[in-house]
C-alpha positions in Angstrom: -1.5 12.2 12.2 -0.5 15.5 13.8 -2.9 17.0 16.3 -5.5 14.3 15.3 -8.1 15.3 17.9 -9.1 18.5 16.0 -12.4 18.5 14.1 -11.8 21.9 12.6 -9.7 20.9 9.6 -10.9 19.0 6.5 -7.8 16.9 6.5 -5.4 16.4 9.5 -1.8 17.0 8.6 0.6 14.0 8.6 3.4 14.1 11.2 5.8 12.6 8.5 8.3 14.2 6.3 7.1 12.3 3.3 4.1 10.3 2.2 4.9 6.6 1.7 3.0 3.5 1.2 4.0 -0.3 1.1 2.2 -2.4 -1.6 2.3 -6.2 -1.6 1.0 -8.6 -4.1 0.3 -12.2 -2.8 -0.7 -15.4 -4.6 -1.9 -17.5 -1.7 0.8 -17.2 1.0 3.6 -16.5 -1.6 4.7 -12.8 -1.6 5.1 -11.9 -5.4 6.0 -8.3 -5.3 6.8 -5.7 -2.6 6.9 -1.9 -3.7 7.4 1.3 -1.9 5.2 4.1 -3.4 5.4 7.7 -2.8 1.9 8.7 -3.9 -1.7 7.6 -3.6 -1.6 5.7 -7.0 0.1 2.5 -8.1 -0.4 0.5 -11.3 0.3 -3.3 -11.5 1.3 -3.1 -15.1 1.2 -6.0 -17.6 5.0 -6.0 -17.6 5.1 -6.4 -13.7 2.5 -9.2 -14.0 4.5 -11.1 -16.6 7.7 -10.7 -14.5 5.7 -12.2 -11.5 4.1 -15.0 -13.5 0.7 -14.2 -12.0 -2.4 -15.8 -12.8 -5.7 -16.7 -10.8 -6.6 -15.2 -7.5 -4.3 -12.6 -6.1 -4.3 -10.3 -3.0 -3.2 -6.8 -2.9 -2.2 -5.4 0.4 -1.6 -1.5 1.1 -0.2 0.2 4.4 0.8 3.6 4.9 4.5 3.7 6.2 5.4 5.9 9.2 9.0 6.8 10.0 8.1 6.4 13.8 6.0 3.3 13.6 6.6 1.4 10.3 3.7 0.0 8.4 0.2 1.0 9.7 -3.0 -1.0 9.3 -3.2 -2.9 6.0 -6.1 -2.6 3.5 -6.7 -5.9 1.4 -8.2 -6.4 -1.9 -8.5 -9.6 -3.7 -8.7 -9.9 -7.6 -8.4 -12.4 -10.3 -6.1 -12.2 -13.4 
């Protein structure tokens, strides 16, 4: 974030030229899908799931990408298909 110490703004502006996120889908330790997303939404469609051959417990990981630092901290979510 740019000027992250300010408490006057509702949202602190990003110091990036574009907003990007890295999305990973795992089945256990196996990486099934890696996507780069340019918005705050992403859908794991039925077609993607079919291509990945998914079933059972999966883990989704999301990290914001920085041009300066690479992936930031990851948020993890487990779900079952």
